[in-house]
C-alpha positions in Angstrom: -14.6 41.8 -49.5 -11.2 40.0 -49.7 -10.0 37.0 -48.4 -6.4 37.5 -47.8 -3.5 34.9 -48.1 0.2 34.4 -46.4 2.5 36.4 -49.7 5.0 34.1 -48.9 3.8 30.5 -48.7 5.3 27.3 -45.9 8.1 25.5 -46.8 9.9 28.7 -48.4 13.6 29.2 -48.7 14.2 32.8 -47.7 16.2 35.5 -46.1 15.8 37.7 -43.6 16.5 41.6 -45.4 16.8 45.1 -43.1 13.1 45.7 -42.9 10.9 49.1 -41.7 10.9 48.1 -37.6 13.8 47.0 -36.3 14.9 43.5 -36.1 18.0 41.3 -34.1 20.8 42.5 -36.1 22.8 39.4 -36.1 20.0 37.6 -38.0 20.2 40.1 -40.8 21.7 38.0 -43.9 20.9 34.3 -42.8 18.3 32.4 -44.1 15.8 29.4 -43.3 12.7 28.5 -43.3 9.1 29.2 -43.1 7.1 27.1 -41.7 3.8 29.2 -40.1 1.8 31.1 -42.6 -1.6 31.6 -42.1 -4.7 33.5 -43.4 -5.4 35.2 -40.2 -2.6 37.1 -39.7 -0.7 38.3 -43.1 1.4 40.5 -41.4 3.8 37.6 -39.6 5.3 35.1 -41.2 6.8 31.7 -38.2 10.9 31.0 -40.0 13.2 28.7 -38.6 16.4 29.3 -39.6 19.5 27.5 -40.4 21.2 25.8 -37.7 18.4 26.6 -35.5 15.1 24.7 -33.7 13.0 27.1 -32.4 9.9 29.8 -34.7 11.2 33.5 -35.2 8.3 35.8 -36.8 9.6 38.4 -39.3 7.2 39.8 -41.3 7.2 39.7 -45.1 8.7 43.2 -46.0 11.9 41.6 -43.9 12.3 38.3 -46.1 13.1 38.0 -48.8 12.5 35.0 -51.6 15.5 32.5 -52.5 13.4 29.7 -53.6 9.5 29.6 -55.0 8.3 26.1 -54.1 5.9 25.2 -56.7 2.2 24.7 -57.4 0.8 21.7 -56.6 -0.5 20.3 -60.3 -4.4 20.5 -59.8 -3.2 24.3 -58.8 -1.2 23.6 -61.8 -4.4 22.3 -64.2 -6.6 24.6 -62.7 -4.6 27.5 -64.5 -4.5 26.1 -68.0 -8.2 26.0 -67.7 -11.0 29.2 -68.6 -12.4 30.2 -66.1 -15.8 30.5 -65.6 -18.1 33.4 -65.6 
């Protein structure tokens, strides 16, 4: 059994690109911030585009990551420890 995780974390800056599903051509090339990412719905991400207040839904393949957020300090520390058997 696997646990699905969102491919792009909340708070990540993204740029909208053309995906496999038709979308509004006016949003292609615009930038925004991921505000909703859930392990229950990994094929849909909520993004607020710059100069907008509404949340738009995008598929992960429609978004290009521009700025990756650093991991929290406790996650970085956990990566340095040896894995348990």
